[in-house]
C-alpha positions in Angstrom: -12.3 93.2 -22.4 -11.9 97.0 -22.6 -10.2 99.8 -20.7 -11.6 99.9 -17.2 -13.5 103.0 -16.2 -12.0 103.6 -12.8 -14.3 106.3 -11.7 -17.7 106.1 -13.4 -19.1 109.6 -14.1 -22.4 110.2 -15.8 -21.9 112.3 -18.9 -23.9 114.1 -21.4 -27.1 112.9 -23.1 -26.3 110.2 -25.7 -29.9 109.0 -26.4 -32.9 111.3 -26.5 -36.4 110.0 -27.1 -38.7 112.9 -28.2 -42.5 112.8 -28.3 -42.6 109.1 -29.2 -46.1 107.8 -30.1 -46.8 104.3 -31.3 -50.1 102.6 -32.0 -51.2 99.2 -33.2 -54.6 99.1 -35.0 -55.9 102.0 -33.1 -54.5 100.9 -29.7 -52.0 103.3 -28.3 -48.9 101.5 -27.0 -46.9 104.8 -26.4 -48.4 108.3 -26.2 -46.1 111.3 -26.5 -43.2 109.8 -24.5 -40.0 111.8 -24.0 -37.0 111.0 -21.9 -33.2 110.9 -22.3 -30.4 108.6 -21.4 -27.0 109.9 -20.3 -23.6 108.4 -21.0 -22.5 105.7 -18.4 -25.8 105.8 -16.5 -28.1 102.9 -15.7 -31.6 104.1 -16.8 -34.5 102.0 -15.8 -38.0 101.8 -17.4 -40.7 100.5 -15.1 -44.4 100.1 -15.1 -47.2 97.5 -14.9 -47.7 94.8 -17.6 -48.9 96.5 -20.8 -47.4 99.8 -19.9 -45.3 100.0 -23.2 -41.9 99.2 -21.8 -40.8 96.6 -24.3 -42.4 98.7 -27.1 -40.1 101.6 -26.1 -37.0 99.4 -26.3 -38.2 98.2 -29.7 -38.5 101.8 -30.9 -34.9 102.5 -29.6 -33.4 99.7 -31.6 -35.6 100.1 -34.7 -37.8 97.0 -34.4 -40.9 99.3 -34.2 -41.3 102.5 -36.2 -43.2 105.2 -34.2 -46.0 107.1 -35.9 -44.7 110.3 -34.3 -41.6 111.5 -32.6 -37.9 110.9 -33.2 -34.9 109.1 -31.7 -31.8 111.3 -31.3 -28.6 109.3 -31.0 -25.5 111.3 -30.2 -27.0 114.3 -31.8 -28.2 112.6 -35.0 -32.0 112.5 -35.5 -33.9 109.5 -36.7 -37.6 109.4 -37.4 -37.1 105.8 -38.4 -34.3 103.9 -36.8 -33.5 100.5 -38.3 -32.2 97.5 -36.3 -29.1 97.4 -38.6 -28.3 101.0 -38.0 -28.9 100.7 -34.3 -26.5 97.7 -34.1 -23.8 99.5 -36.2 -24.2 102.6 -33.9 -23.4 100.5 -30.9 -26.8 99.5 -29.5 -27.1 95.9 -28.3 -30.2 94.2 -26.9 -31.2 91.2 -24.9 -34.8 90.0 -24.9 -37.3 88.9 -22.3 -37.6 85.5 -24.0 -34.2 83.9 -24.5 -33.4 83.3 -28.2 -30.1 81.4 -28.0 -29.1 78.5 -30.2 -29.8 75.7 -27.8 -27.7 73.0 -29.6 -24.6 75.2 -29.8 -22.0 75.7 -27.1 -21.8 78.7 -24.9 -18.7 79.9 -26.7 -20.3 79.6 -30.2 -23.5 81.4 -29.0 -21.4 84.3 -27.8 -19.4 84.2 -31.1 -22.6 85.0 -33.0 -22.5 88.4 -31.4 -19.3 89.2 -33.3 -20.9 88.8 -36.7 -21.2 92.6 -37.4 -17.5 92.9 -36.7 -16.3 90.2 -39.1 -14.9 91.6 -42.3 -14.1 88.4 -44.2 -16.7 87.1 -46.7 -18.6 83.8 -46.5 -16.2 82.0 -48.9 -13.1 83.0 -46.8 -14.9 81.9 -43.6 -15.9 78.6 -45.2 -12.3 77.6 -46.2 -11.0 79.2 -42.9 -7.7 80.4 -44.5 -5.5 83.4 -44.3 -7.2 86.6 -43.2 -10.4 84.7 -42.2 -8.5 82.4 -39.9 -6.6 85.3 -38.2 -9.9 87.3 -37.9 -11.7 84.4 -36.3 -8.9 83.7 -33.8 -9.0 87.4 -32.8 -12.8 87.3 -32.3 -12.5 84.1 -30.3 -10.0 85.8 -28.1 -12.5 88.6 -27.4 -15.2 86.0 -26.7 -12.9 84.2 -24.2 -12.5 87.6 -22.4 -16.3 87.9 -22.1 -16.5 84.3 -20.8 -13.9 85.2 -18.1 -15.7 88.5 -17.3 -19.0 86.6 -16.8 -17.4 83.8 -14.9 -18.7 81.0 -17.1 -15.4 79.4 -18.0 -16.6 76.0 -16.7 -19.5 75.9 -19.2 -17.8 77.4 -22.2 -18.1 74.2 -24.3 -21.5 73.1 -22.9 -24.6 73.2 -25.2 -26.8 76.1 -24.0 -29.9 73.9 -23.9 -28.4 71.9 -21.1 -27.9 75.0 -18.8 -30.2 76.2 -16.1 -32.2 79.3 -16.9 -30.0 81.7 -14.9 -26.9 80.7 -16.8 -28.7 80.9 -20.1 -29.6 84.5 -19.3 -25.9 85.2 -18.5 -24.9 83.7 -21.9 -27.5 86.0 -23.5 -25.8 88.9 -21.8 -22.5 87.7 -23.1 -23.7 87.5 -26.7 -24.9 91.2 -26.4 -21.5 92.2 -24.9 -19.7 90.5 -27.8 -21.0 93.4 -30.0 -19.0 95.7 -27.7 -22.0 98.1 -27.4 -21.8 101.6 -26.0 -25.6 101.3 -25.1 -27.0 98.1 -23.8 -30.8 97.5 -23.7 -31.8 94.8 -21.2 -35.4 93.5 -21.3 -36.2 92.0 -17.9 -32.8 90.5 -17.3 -33.9 89.1 -13.9 -37.2 87.5 -15.1 -37.6 83.9 -13.8 -34.6 84.0 -11.6 -34.2 83.0 -8.0 -32.7 85.3 -5.4 -29.1 84.1 -5.9 -29.3 84.4 -9.7 -30.7 87.9 -9.4 -27.8 88.9 -7.1 -25.3 87.5 -9.6 -27.0 89.3 -12.6 -27.2 92.6 -10.7 -23.5 92.3 -10.0 -22.7 91.7 -13.6 -24.9 94.6 -14.8 -23.1 96.9 -12.4 -19.7 95.6 -13.5 -20.6 96.1 -17.2 -21.7 99.7 -16.4 -18.8 100.5 -14.0 -15.8 98.6 -15.4 -16.6 98.8 -19.2 -18.4 102.2 -19.1 -21.4 100.8 -21.0 -24.6 102.9 -20.8 -27.5 100.6 -19.8 -31.3 100.9 -20.3 -33.2 98.2 -18.6 -36.7 97.0 -18.0 -37.2 95.2 -14.7 -40.1 94.3 -12.5 -38.1 93.6 -9.4 -38.3 96.9 -7.6 -35.6 96.1 -5.1 -33.2 95.6 -8.0 -34.3 98.7 -9.8 -34.0 100.9 -6.8 -30.6 99.5 -5.9 -28.8 99.8 -9.3 -30.5 102.5 -11.3 -29.4 106.1 -11.5 -32.7 107.4 -12.9 -36.1 105.8 -13.6 -38.8 106.5 -16.1 -42.2 105.2 -15.2 -44.8 104.3 -17.8 -48.5 103.5 -17.3 -50.8 102.5 -20.2 -48.4 104.0 -22.7 -48.0 107.3 -20.8 -45.1 108.7 -18.8 -46.1 109.3 -15.2 -42.7 109.7 -13.6 -39.1 110.4 -14.4 -36.5 111.0 -11.7 -34.0 109.4 -9.3 -35.0 106.2 -7.4 -35.8 108.1 -4.2 -38.0 110.7 -6.0 -39.8 108.0 -8.0 -40.4 105.9 -4.8 -42.1 109.0 -3.2 -44.1 110.0 -6.3 -47.8 109.7 -5.3 -48.9 109.0 -8.9 -46.3 106.3 -9.3 -47.3 104.7 -6.0 -51.0 104.7 -6.9 -50.4 103.3 -10.4 -47.7 100.8 -9.8 -45.6 100.6 -6.6 -48.5 100.4 -4.1 -48.2 100.8 -0.4 -46.1 97.6 0.1 -43.2 99.2 -1.8 
């Protein structure tokens, strides 16, 4: 798929969220939140339901516009990030609720992630001739690499609607990878999975991060997964940041324990 990163090393800050505040009808979803994301790291966002985690991902990729604060992406400041600019800048996103095309095959679903990279116009694509034909074949080759990477060759022609939930989540990841992102936002990638499916997804997330060098920001409720695969964790509670550190430090933070983790963790 891409040149393998043989020794993953966390680099400089590539994404900086500064004093982000977001409200809906007087209800504060995010209140003065600041944290950064470094190149090649796995950065987790955790917190109880309603803490503002998905709202923060929506700010990062431009779905929501904060009333205050700015997003700094590779040194460029954005008071208002748009989804289109985020995608062109190399930010891809999976969603908590799968939004795949259920009647289309796995291969065709993943192909939709290549749309931004297609240069031929609609007419050229419709007649499938010349440059458009060569371009589509090149994109299909890239998609086949993703299918191999995610070990879903055996279902490549299967309609997504026929697949079990865990495999649908893997296809969703494949569609995001088809954009060849430098930053990948994952919104509860393990939600609804059994233990075996979670183990598989954890392995693929680590492989994407380690082998492809992709920076990952993820929301996840399974604390075992978060503590195992994350480099740093930011903790939100009712739209406020109450922790931001390594997994070991977050696990030992009394405020985080009281608000979210509890004694059982």
